[in-house]
C-alpha atoms as an extended CHARMM CRD file, in Angstrom:
* protein
*
       172  EXT
         1         1  MET       CA            198.0520000000     -122.5780000000       21.1970000000  PROA      1               0.0000000000
         2         2  PRO       CA            197.8800000000     -122.6330000000       25.0080000000  PROA      2               0.0000000000
         3         3  LEU       CA            195.4660000000     -125.4890000000       25.4310000000  PROA      3               0.0000000000
         4         4  LYS       CA            195.5100000000     -128.2460000000       28.0030000000  PROA      4               0.0000000000
         5         5  ILE       CA            195.1130000000     -131.5140000000       26.1790000000  PROA      5               0.0000000000
         6         6  SER       CA            195.5030000000     -134.8170000000       27.9660000000  PROA      6               0.0000000000
         7         7  ALA       CA            196.8430000000     -137.3580000000       25.4830000000  PROA      7               0.0000000000
         8         8  GLU       CA            195.4510000000     -140.1810000000       27.6160000000  PROA      8               0.0000000000
         9         9  ASP       CA            191.9560000000     -138.6210000000       27.7040000000  PROA      9               0.0000000000
        10        10  GLU       CA            192.0020000000     -138.0440000000       23.9470000000  PROA      10              0.0000000000
        11        11  ILE       CA            193.1080000000     -141.6300000000       23.2800000000  PROA      11              0.0000000000
        12        12  GLN       CA            190.3800000000     -143.0040000000       25.5520000000  PROA      12              0.0000000000
        13        13  GLY       CA            187.7570000000     -140.7940000000       23.8830000000  PROA      13              0.0000000000
        14        14  LEU       CA            188.9620000000     -141.8060000000       20.4410000000  PROA      14              0.0000000000
        15        15  ALA       CA            188.8700000000     -145.4880000000       21.4080000000  PROA      15              0.0000000000
        16        16  ARG       CA            185.2350000000     -145.0870000000       22.5540000000  PROA      16              0.0000000000
        17        17  ALA       CA            184.2980000000     -143.3270000000       19.3160000000  PROA      17              0.0000000000
        18        18  LEU       CA            186.0150000000     -145.9830000000       17.2010000000  PROA      18              0.0000000000
        19        19  ARG       CA            184.2020000000     -148.7780000000       19.0520000000  PROA      19              0.0000000000
        20        20  SER       CA            180.9030000000     -147.0180000000       18.3540000000  PROA      20              0.0000000000
        21        21  LEU       CA            181.7610000000     -146.4040000000       14.7150000000  PROA      21              0.0000000000
        22        22  GLY       CA            182.8780000000     -149.9940000000       14.2480000000  PROA      22              0.0000000000
        23        23  GLU       CA            179.5720000000     -151.2580000000       15.6680000000  PROA      23              0.0000000000
        24        24  LEU       CA            177.6630000000     -149.1370000000       13.1520000000  PROA      24              0.0000000000
        25        25  GLN       CA            179.1720000000     -150.7090000000       10.0340000000  PROA      25              0.0000000000
        26        26  GLY       CA            176.5050000000     -151.9020000000        7.6450000000  PROA      26              0.0000000000
        27        27  ARG       CA            173.7790000000     -149.9990000000        9.4610000000  PROA      27              0.0000000000
        28        28  PRO       CA            171.0460000000     -148.7930000000        7.1280000000  PROA      28              0.0000000000
        29        29  GLY       CA            171.4320000000     -145.2210000000        6.0530000000  PROA      29              0.0000000000
        30        30  SER       CA            171.5880000000     -143.8140000000        2.5940000000  PROA      30              0.0000000000
        31        31  ALA       CA            172.7590000000     -140.4310000000        1.4260000000  PROA      31              0.0000000000
        32        32  GLY       CA            170.0380000000     -137.8610000000        1.5170000000  PROA      32              0.0000000000
        33        33  ALA       CA            168.7940000000     -135.0350000000        3.6950000000  PROA      33              0.0000000000
        34        34  VAL       CA            171.4830000000     -135.3360000000        6.3710000000  PROA      34              0.0000000000
        35        35  SER       CA            174.5620000000     -135.9220000000        4.2320000000  PROA      35              0.0000000000
        36        36  ALA       CA            175.6910000000     -136.5870000000        0.6960000000  PROA      36              0.0000000000
        37        37  TRP       CA            177.4460000000     -139.6980000000        2.0530000000  PROA      37              0.0000000000
        38        38  THR       CA            175.9750000000     -142.9660000000        3.2730000000  PROA      38              0.0000000000
        39        39  SER       CA            176.6530000000     -144.2390000000        6.7800000000  PROA      39              0.0000000000
        40        40  ASP       CA            179.3560000000     -146.6030000000        5.5420000000  PROA      40              0.0000000000
        41        41  GLN       CA            181.0020000000     -143.8030000000        3.5570000000  PROA      41              0.0000000000
        42        42  HSD       CA            181.2480000000     -141.7820000000        6.7820000000  PROA      42              0.0000000000
        43        43  LEU       CA            182.7530000000     -144.7970000000        8.5370000000  PROA      43              0.0000000000
        44        44  TYR       CA            185.2780000000     -145.2970000000        5.7590000000  PROA      44              0.0000000000
        45        45  HSD       CA            186.1680000000     -141.5950000000        5.8160000000  PROA      45              0.0000000000
        46        46  ILE       CA            186.7410000000     -141.6390000000        9.5510000000  PROA      46              0.0000000000
        47        47  ALA       CA            188.9320000000     -144.7350000000        9.2230000000  PROA      47              0.0000000000
        48        48  LEU       CA            191.1410000000     -142.9750000000        6.6660000000  PROA      48              0.0000000000
        49        49  ALA       CA            191.2690000000     -139.6750000000        8.5610000000  PROA      49              0.0000000000
        50        50  THR       CA            191.9750000000     -141.3420000000       11.8980000000  PROA      50              0.0000000000
        51        51  ASP       CA            194.7420000000     -143.4620000000       10.3890000000  PROA      51              0.0000000000
        52        52  LEU       CA            196.3470000000     -140.3030000000        9.0260000000  PROA      52              0.0000000000
        53        53  ALA       CA            196.0080000000     -138.4620000000       12.3420000000  PROA      53              0.0000000000
        54        54  LEU       CA            197.4770000000     -141.3190000000       14.4030000000  PROA      54              0.0000000000
        55        55  THR       CA            200.2920000000     -141.8090000000       11.9030000000  PROA      55              0.0000000000
        56        56  ASN       CA            201.0920000000     -138.1000000000       12.2940000000  PROA      56              0.0000000000
        57        57  VAL       CA            201.1380000000     -138.4470000000       16.0890000000  PROA      57              0.0000000000
        58        58  ALA       CA            203.6210000000     -141.3320000000       15.8520000000  PROA      58              0.0000000000
        59        59  ALA       CA            205.7720000000     -139.4160000000       13.3410000000  PROA      59              0.0000000000
        60        60  LEU       CA            205.8840000000     -136.3500000000       15.6000000000  PROA      60              0.0000000000
        61        61  VAL       CA            206.8350000000     -138.4140000000       18.6510000000  PROA      61              0.0000000000
        62        62  ALA       CA            209.6020000000     -140.1010000000       16.6380000000  PROA      62              0.0000000000
        63        63  ALA       CA            210.5800000000     -136.7060000000       15.1580000000  PROA      63              0.0000000000
        64        64  ARG       CA            210.9670000000     -138.4820000000       11.8130000000  PROA      64              0.0000000000
        65        65  SER       CA            209.0000000000     -137.0870000000        8.9640000000  PROA      65              0.0000000000
        66        66  PRO       CA            209.8350000000     -134.6740000000        6.1740000000  PROA      66              0.0000000000
        67        67  ARG       CA            206.4340000000     -133.0980000000        6.8470000000  PROA      67              0.0000000000
        68        68  ILE       CA            207.3680000000     -131.8450000000       10.3340000000  PROA      68              0.0000000000
        69        69  VAL       CA            207.4930000000     -128.0870000000       10.6730000000  PROA      69              0.0000000000
        70        70  ASN       CA            208.9300000000     -126.2390000000       13.6520000000  PROA      70              0.0000000000
        71        71  GLU       CA            206.2910000000     -123.6090000000       14.1590000000  PROA      71              0.0000000000
        72        72  ILE       CA            202.9780000000     -124.7040000000       15.5940000000  PROA      72              0.0000000000
        73        73  ALA       CA            200.3730000000     -122.3610000000       14.1560000000  PROA      73              0.0000000000
        74        74  PRO       CA            196.8750000000     -123.7620000000       13.9840000000  PROA      74              0.0000000000
        75        75  ASN       CA            194.5090000000     -121.4660000000       12.1160000000  PROA      75              0.0000000000
        76        76  GLU       CA            191.2600000000     -119.8900000000       13.3410000000  PROA      76              0.0000000000
        77        77  LEU       CA            189.1300000000     -122.9270000000       12.4590000000  PROA      77              0.0000000000
        78        78  ALA       CA            191.5460000000     -125.1270000000       14.4120000000  PROA      78              0.0000000000
        79        79  ARG       CA            191.3790000000     -122.8280000000       17.4020000000  PROA      79              0.0000000000
        80        80  ARG       CA            187.5890000000     -123.0660000000       17.3760000000  PROA      80              0.0000000000
        81        81  VAL       CA            187.6000000000     -126.8260000000       16.8800000000  PROA      81              0.0000000000
        82        82  LEU       CA            190.2890000000     -127.6270000000       19.4370000000  PROA      82              0.0000000000
        83        83  ILE       CA            189.1620000000     -125.1560000000       22.1000000000  PROA      83              0.0000000000
        84        84  ASP       CA            185.3890000000     -125.4170000000       21.6930000000  PROA      84              0.0000000000
        85        85  GLY       CA            185.6350000000     -129.1660000000       21.4440000000  PROA      85              0.0000000000
        86        86  SER       CA            183.3530000000     -129.6450000000       18.4960000000  PROA      86              0.0000000000
        87        87  TYR       CA            183.7810000000     -129.9850000000       14.7790000000  PROA      87              0.0000000000
        88        88  PRO       CA            181.2370000000     -127.8160000000       12.9350000000  PROA      88              0.0000000000
        89        89  ARG       CA            179.1390000000     -129.3820000000       10.2050000000  PROA      89              0.0000000000
        90        90  GLY       CA            179.3440000000     -128.0480000000        6.7020000000  PROA      90              0.0000000000
        91        91  GLU       CA            182.3480000000     -125.7490000000        7.1430000000  PROA      91              0.0000000000
        92        92  SER       CA            184.8780000000     -127.9120000000        5.3890000000  PROA      92              0.0000000000
        93        93  ARG       CA            185.1150000000     -130.5070000000        2.6710000000  PROA      93              0.0000000000
        94        94  ALA       CA            187.0650000000     -133.6990000000        3.1410000000  PROA      94              0.0000000000
        95        95  PRO       CA            190.4080000000     -133.6160000000        1.3040000000  PROA      95              0.0000000000
        96        96  ARG       CA            190.7410000000     -135.9950000000       -1.6350000000  PROA      96              0.0000000000
        97        97  THR       CA            193.0600000000     -138.3020000000        0.3320000000  PROA      97              0.0000000000
        98        98  VAL       CA            190.3070000000     -139.1590000000        2.8180000000  PROA      98              0.0000000000
        99        99  GLN       CA            187.3060000000     -139.2130000000        0.4820000000  PROA      99              0.0000000000
       100       100  PRO       CA            185.3480000000     -142.4680000000        0.6710000000  PROA      100             0.0000000000
       101       101  PRO       CA            184.6590000000     -144.5110000000       -2.4530000000  PROA      101             0.0000000000
       102       102  ASP       CA            181.1780000000     -144.4580000000       -3.9970000000  PROA      102             0.0000000000
       103       103  GLU       CA            180.6550000000     -148.0480000000       -2.8750000000  PROA      103             0.0000000000
       104       104  VAL       CA            182.1980000000     -149.1680000000        0.4120000000  PROA      104             0.0000000000
       105       105  ASP       CA            183.4410000000     -152.7540000000        0.5600000000  PROA      105             0.0000000000
       106       106  ALA       CA            182.3970000000     -154.1710000000        3.9470000000  PROA      106             0.0000000000
       107       107  GLN       CA            185.4670000000     -156.4410000000        4.2120000000  PROA      107             0.0000000000
       108       108  LEU       CA            187.8530000000     -153.5960000000        3.4550000000  PROA      108             0.0000000000
       109       109  LEU       CA            186.1380000000     -151.3730000000        6.0070000000  PROA      109             0.0000000000
       110       110  ALA       CA            186.4570000000     -154.1060000000        8.6460000000  PROA      110             0.0000000000
       111       111  GLU       CA            190.1590000000     -154.4330000000        7.8140000000  PROA      111             0.0000000000
       112       112  GLU       CA            190.5920000000     -150.6550000000        8.0990000000  PROA      112             0.0000000000
       113       113  TYR       CA            189.1030000000     -150.7180000000       11.6050000000  PROA      113             0.0000000000
       114       114  ALA       CA            191.2810000000     -153.6550000000       12.6390000000  PROA      114             0.0000000000
       115       115  GLY       CA            194.3180000000     -151.6890000000       11.4740000000  PROA      115             0.0000000000
       116       116  LEU       CA            193.1350000000     -148.6560000000       13.4210000000  PROA      116             0.0000000000
       117       117  GLU       CA            192.8840000000     -150.7080000000       16.5920000000  PROA      117             0.0000000000
       118       118  GLN       CA            196.5270000000     -151.7490000000       16.1390000000  PROA      118             0.0000000000
       119       119  LEU       CA            197.6470000000     -148.2080000000       15.4010000000  PROA      119             0.0000000000
       120       120  LEU       CA            195.7280000000     -146.8340000000       18.3840000000  PROA      120             0.0000000000
       121       121  GLY       CA            197.4610000000     -149.4230000000       20.5650000000  PROA      121             0.0000000000
       122       122  GLN       CA            200.8470000000     -148.2420000000       19.2890000000  PROA      122             0.0000000000
       123       123  VAL       CA            199.9760000000     -144.6010000000       19.9450000000  PROA      123             0.0000000000
       124       124  ARG       CA            198.6720000000     -145.5200000000       23.4080000000  PROA      124             0.0000000000
       125       125  GLY       CA            202.1890000000     -146.8050000000       24.1100000000  PROA      125             0.0000000000
       126       126  LEU       CA            203.5610000000     -143.3430000000       23.2320000000  PROA      126             0.0000000000
       127       127  VAL       CA            201.1980000000     -141.3920000000       25.4860000000  PROA      127             0.0000000000
       128       128  GLU       CA            203.9730000000     -140.2060000000       27.8370000000  PROA      128             0.0000000000
       129       129  GLN       CA            205.9600000000     -138.8260000000       24.9040000000  PROA      129             0.0000000000
       130       130  VAL       CA            203.1370000000     -137.0150000000       23.1270000000  PROA      130             0.0000000000
       131       131  ALA       CA            203.2930000000     -133.8570000000       25.2560000000  PROA      131             0.0000000000
       132       132  ASP       CA            206.9980000000     -133.3890000000       24.5400000000  PROA      132             0.0000000000
       133       133  ALA       CA            206.8940000000     -134.2200000000       20.8350000000  PROA      133             0.0000000000
       134       134  PRO       CA            208.5140000000     -131.3370000000       18.9680000000  PROA      134             0.0000000000
       135       135  GLY       CA            207.0860000000     -129.6230000000       15.9390000000  PROA      135             0.0000000000
       136       136  ALA       CA            203.8720000000     -129.9980000000       14.0330000000  PROA      136             0.0000000000
       137       137  ILE       CA            202.4630000000     -131.4720000000       10.8450000000  PROA      137             0.0000000000
       138       138  ILE       CA            200.2190000000     -129.4170000000        8.6070000000  PROA      138             0.0000000000
       139       139  HSD       CA            196.5340000000     -130.2900000000        8.3710000000  PROA      139             0.0000000000
       140       140  ILE       CA            195.2110000000     -129.0450000000        5.0440000000  PROA      140             0.0000000000
       141       141  GLN       CA            192.3380000000     -127.1330000000        6.6810000000  PROA      141             0.0000000000
       142       142  LEU       CA            193.4540000000     -126.5550000000       10.2630000000  PROA      142             0.0000000000
       143       143  GLY       CA            197.0830000000     -125.5330000000        9.8360000000  PROA      143             0.0000000000
       144       144  ALA       CA            200.0780000000     -126.7970000000       11.8120000000  PROA      144             0.0000000000
       145       145  LEU       CA            199.0310000000     -129.2660000000       14.5170000000  PROA      145             0.0000000000
       146       146  SER       CA            201.1670000000     -130.7080000000       17.3010000000  PROA      146             0.0000000000
       147       147  ALA       CA            200.9060000000     -134.3630000000       18.3560000000  PROA      147             0.0000000000
       148       148  ARG       CA            198.3800000000     -133.4480000000       21.0700000000  PROA      148             0.0000000000
       149       149  HSD       CA            196.3960000000     -131.3730000000       18.5800000000  PROA      149             0.0000000000
       150       150  TRP       CA            196.2710000000     -134.3220000000       16.1600000000  PROA      150             0.0000000000
       151       151  LEU       CA            194.9330000000     -136.5690000000       18.9390000000  PROA      151             0.0000000000
       152       152  ARG       CA            192.2180000000     -134.0830000000       19.8620000000  PROA      152             0.0000000000
       153       153  PHE       CA            191.3360000000     -133.5780000000       16.1950000000  PROA      153             0.0000000000
       154       154  ALA       CA            191.0650000000     -137.3530000000       15.6720000000  PROA      154             0.0000000000
       155       155  ARG       CA            188.6800000000     -137.7390000000       18.6150000000  PROA      155             0.0000000000
       156       156  LEU       CA            186.5220000000     -134.7370000000       17.7340000000  PROA      156             0.0000000000
       157       157  HSD       CA            186.4100000000     -135.6920000000       14.0700000000  PROA      157             0.0000000000
       158       158  ALA       CA            185.3480000000     -139.2680000000       14.8950000000  PROA      158             0.0000000000
       159       159  GLU       CA            182.6390000000     -137.9920000000       17.2570000000  PROA      159             0.0000000000
       160       160  HSD       CA            181.4910000000     -135.5330000000       14.5870000000  PROA      160             0.0000000000
       161       161  HSD       CA            180.9590000000     -138.3510000000       12.0910000000  PROA      161             0.0000000000
       162       162  LEU       CA            179.4000000000     -140.6060000000       14.7240000000  PROA      162             0.0000000000
       163       163  ALA       CA            176.7100000000     -137.9390000000       15.2310000000  PROA      163             0.0000000000
       164       164  ILE       CA            176.1300000000     -137.7100000000       11.4780000000  PROA      164             0.0000000000
       165       165  VAL       CA            175.8050000000     -141.4970000000       11.1300000000  PROA      165             0.0000000000
       166       166  ASP       CA            173.3310000000     -141.4500000000       14.0140000000  PROA      166             0.0000000000
       167       167  ASP       CA            171.3220000000     -138.6950000000       12.3040000000  PROA      167             0.0000000000
       168       168  ILE       CA            171.3340000000     -140.6490000000        9.0330000000  PROA      168             0.0000000000
       169       169  ALA       CA            170.0260000000     -143.7340000000       10.8170000000  PROA      169             0.0000000000
       170       170  ARG       CA            167.2170000000     -141.7050000000       12.4010000000  PROA      170             0.0000000000
       171       171  GLY       CA            166.3260000000     -140.3110000000        8.9970000000  PROA      171             0.0000000000
       172       172  GLY       CA            167.4660000000     -136.7480000000        9.5680000000  PROA      172             0.0000000000
């Protein structure tokens, strides 16, 4: 997909989103009109999804993963998401691997965010190599994504959930 993506810009945007999401932990907001998930469930989901995305970026840069495919072929939803720069609400369901638990443990969520900060720091150290990382890793809904695509997805996805958490807090 011919798309100019600055790895540095995506990392900075993701870092801002993660700081915001981390500050929102424990904020009131129950499931209801806005979402079937509570605020903390959204935060837990974004922690899991972001960890997966950043792990995929690192694997692509290292060119060491059995999940790497050679053809980069994001699907139509990915094209819309990555080019338009927004993640549409209600068009997809979170895969089982990134579903939050019914009850979110505050300590575990804090640990997840601490781990994300470390992982983001590691990926920040790879920023120069991201553009040249060969291959792609399949996203269950978006198709084959390159390292740059995974970074953009991670940022957009985090911002998407940040907006939902904000809507939950405002009561819809």
